[in-house]
N, C-alpha and C positions, 0 to 999 in steps of 0.2 A: 504494500500500500504506500502511495507517495505521501511524503510529509506535507502538512498544510503550510502553504506559503503566505506569510504575513503581508498585509497591504503596506506599501511604502507610503509614509506620510507625505502630504503635499509639500513640495519645495517652494520657497519664496519665489513669486513671480509666475507660478503655474497654477492653473485652476484644475481641480479634480473633474474628470469627465466620465461619462458613461458611453459605452459603445452603442447602446441602444438609442441614445438621445444625445448626440454629439454635435456641438456647434463650434465652428472655427472661432478662435480668439482673435479679435481685431485690436491692434494697438494703433495709436494715433500716428500713422505713417502717411507719407504722400499717397495720393489716390492710386497712381499707377502701380506702386509697390504693393499697396494693400490688395489690389485686384489680382496681381500675380500670385501673392502669397495665398490668397483665398482659393484660387484655382488649384494651386499646388497642394494645398491642404485637402481639398476634396478628392483629388486623385489618390493621395496617400490613404485617406479613409476608405476609399473604395477597394484599394488593393489589400488593406489590412483587415477588412471585414472577415469574421470567422466563417469557414465553410459550413453550410447547413448540415444538420445531423444526417439528412438523407444522403447527401453526396459524400460526406466525410468518411463514411465506412463502406462505401460502395465498392464491391469487388468487380474487376473487369469481367465482362460476360464470359469471355473465353476461359478464364481461370476458374470461374464458378462452375461452368459446364464441365471442365475437366475434373474438378474435385468431387462432383456428384455423378459423373457419368457412370452408368451401370456397365458391368462387363458384358460383352456380347460375343457370342460365337458366330462364325460367318454363315451366310446363307440361311439364317433363321434356325440354325441348329440349337438344340436345347442343352446339350452337354457334350463332353468329349471323352473318347475312350482310346487309351493307348494299349495296344496288344504288343507285348515285348517278350522276347525269348532269349534267355541267357545260356552261355557256355557252348554254343555251336554244336549241339547234340544231333546225332543221326536222326532221331525221331522227329526233330523239327523239320528237317528236309524231306523226310519220307511221309509224314502224316500232317503236321501243322501247315506247312507251306502249300501243299496241294489243296487242302480245305480252304485256306485263305484265298488262293488264286481263283478257285472255282466260284467263290462268293464275291469276288471283286473287292476284297478288303486289303488294305495295306498295313504293314506292321513294321516293327523294329527288331532286328536280331543283333544281339550284343556278343561280339566274337572275341574270345581270348585268342590271340594270334598263334599261340602254341598248340591250340586244339588240333587233334588228329584230322578232323574233317577239313581243316584249312589246306592241308596238303593233298589229302585223298579225294576231296570233292570240291576243289576250288571252282571248277566250272559251274557247279550248282549254286554256289554263293554268288558268283558273278551274274548268273541268270536271275537270281532273286533280286539283286540290285537293279538289273535292267527292267524287271517287272514292276519297279516302283517301291520296293521295300528298302528300309533304311538298314545299313550295316553300321552298327554302333560300336564304340570302343569299350572293351571290357578288360583292358590291360593286355600285356603280352603273356604273362604266366599265371594270372588269376591268384595273386598272392593274397593271403588272409592271415589274420593273427592266430597263431597256433595256441596261444595261451588261453584263449577263451573256451568255455565249456563246450564239449562236443566237437572239438576241432582236432581230434587225433588224426583225421584224414589229411591234414595239411602237412606236407613234407617239409623237413627242416630247411631245405634250400629255397622253399617258397614261403617262408615264414615272414609275414609283414613286419614282425617285431625286430627283424635282423637286417632290414634293408633301409637305407636312408631315404628321406623324402625326395631329395634332389635326384638320386638314382632312379627311383620309381617314376618320377615325373619325366625324366629322359626316356624311359622305356615306353611310357604311355604316349608321348609325342611321336616316338618311332612307330608305335602302333597306328597312329593317324596317317603316317606316310604309307605304311603297308596297305591300309584300307583304301587310301586314295588310288593306289596302284590297282586295286581291284575294281572300284566303282567310279573313279574319276571325280569324286566329289570332295569338297573342302569343308563344308558345313556339316557338323556332326555333334552327337550327344554322347554322354558317358554314363555308364552304370558302375558304381564302385563294387568290386567283388566283396561279397558278404556284408555289404554296407559298412565296412570298416573304413575309418577316416584318418587313422594315424599310421605313420610309418616310422618305426623306431621312436614312437612316442610323440612325433611331430605331425601336426595337421598338414596333409599334402594337397587336399582338394583346392584350397585357395590359390595355390600355385598354378592351377590348371584352368582357371576361369576364363582366361583370354583365349584358350584353345577350343572351347566348346560353347555351343548355343545354350545348353542346359545340362544338368546332371541329376541322376537318380541316386540318392545317397542315404535314404532313410526307409525304414519299414513303418508303414502307417496305413491309414484308411483312405476313404474317398476325400478328395480335396473339394471343399465347398466354397471357400473364399478365394477366388482366383486373383483378385486385385492384391491380396496380401501374400500370395505364394512367392517364395524365394526360388527363382529358376535354378539355383545351384544347391538347393536342399529339398528336392522333390521327393515325396514319400511314395512307396510302391507297396502293392499287395502281392505276395508271392504264394499263390494258391497251389496246393497239391492234395490229392485224394479228396476232392470236393465234387459236387454234382453240378450239372449245367444250370439247374435252377438257382443254386447258390451264387454262381457267377452272374447270372442275369439279374438277380436281386441287387447286386452291387452296382450294376449299370443303371438300374432304375433309381437307386439312391442318388447317384450322380445327377440323373435327370431331374429329380425333385429339387435339388439345390442349384441347378445350373452349373455344376462344377465339372470335375474330371476324375475318372478312375484310371489308375495306372496298374495294369496287370503285368507282372513279370513271371512268366512261366519258365519251367525247365523242360523236363521230359513231357512228351505228349503221346500217350499210349506205349510208353517204354522209357528206358533210361532213368535217371535219378530224379527225386522230387516230382514225380509225374502226376498228371491228371489223365483220366481215360480219354481215348480218342472220341468216345461218345459225348462226354461232357464238353470237350472242346468244340465239337461239331454243333452241339446245341447252342452254345454261345455265339458261334460264327453265324449260324442260321438266324438267330434272333437279331443280331446287329445288321445283317443284310436286309432283313424284313422291316427294320425300324430305322430309316435313314435320318430321323431327327437327331440321332446320336452321330457325332462326327468321329468316325474311326479313321485314324490317319497315323503315319509315322510320327514318333515323338518329336523329332526335329521340326516338323511342320506345325504341330500343336504348340510347341513352345515358342516358335517364332511369332505366332499369332498372339500368344499370351503376353509376350514382352512388348509387342506393338500396342496392345490394349492397355497395359500398365503404363507405358510411356504417354499414351493419349490421355490417361486419367491423372497424369502428373506424378506418378510414382517415381521415387528416386531410383535411377539405374545404377547398377554396380559399375564402377569406373573401368573395370576390366572386361565387361561383357562384350560378346560379339553381336 
């Protein structure tokens, strides 16, 4: 609260005045001088009049529109769905990809570049990219922290706790170069293996923000407030051993809030952390039959999200692409 400012007592030779009822003070000076002073005084009074309460606090229309602008998906869509698949597994190429292509849906596949299918089925991955699917970065070697519970499967040479953040970042950037050699694209997104964010105890994700449009880095639920979503801390749902009805319910939840659901699948009808081919087909069929949901590669969804956030006046990360 501002301190009360005491009125200054009138000084000799000056008369107290009111802004609401102010009259110029005229001294016995020659007429031409008095006329000039009176005119000058009127100009000063006009300039110094306080701005009306209506105008004083008025926000420019464009700024007000931005601060209250609702988030909108393109073409009248009610919500967004990201179908993503981690670890470059054979069942993704054999089951998930054909189901997606038949339905005309586009997805994101996050590839660890050391995965066996990158050498044995490179032509298939290149064909997936040519069909409009995103090839996302999932690191070179899928390093995770071995010290966390249930991580005995992490080999010592791929333990995230033993690799420096700078070395990991170099590897991930090399992965972008490899992926560009496959699909010819430069805009890409990243999914953190195991959603681990530390390398040798140091946060490494902030070092990569200039390299990616967005990142999936958290395990969470449906995103309902798109204006507040951090593009570099996007939560994902990693379903396995669930029904098609359960997957569809999450899509409908996103539709009710106008938000986004980010599925990150692994095996489909096989491989690890799998869902059945039937459950996946039910989800795909539902999305194809309900075009009010925008199902697109994550890189496209997040480019739109960042554009909407910028239009609403949300502060952008200084390193974002």
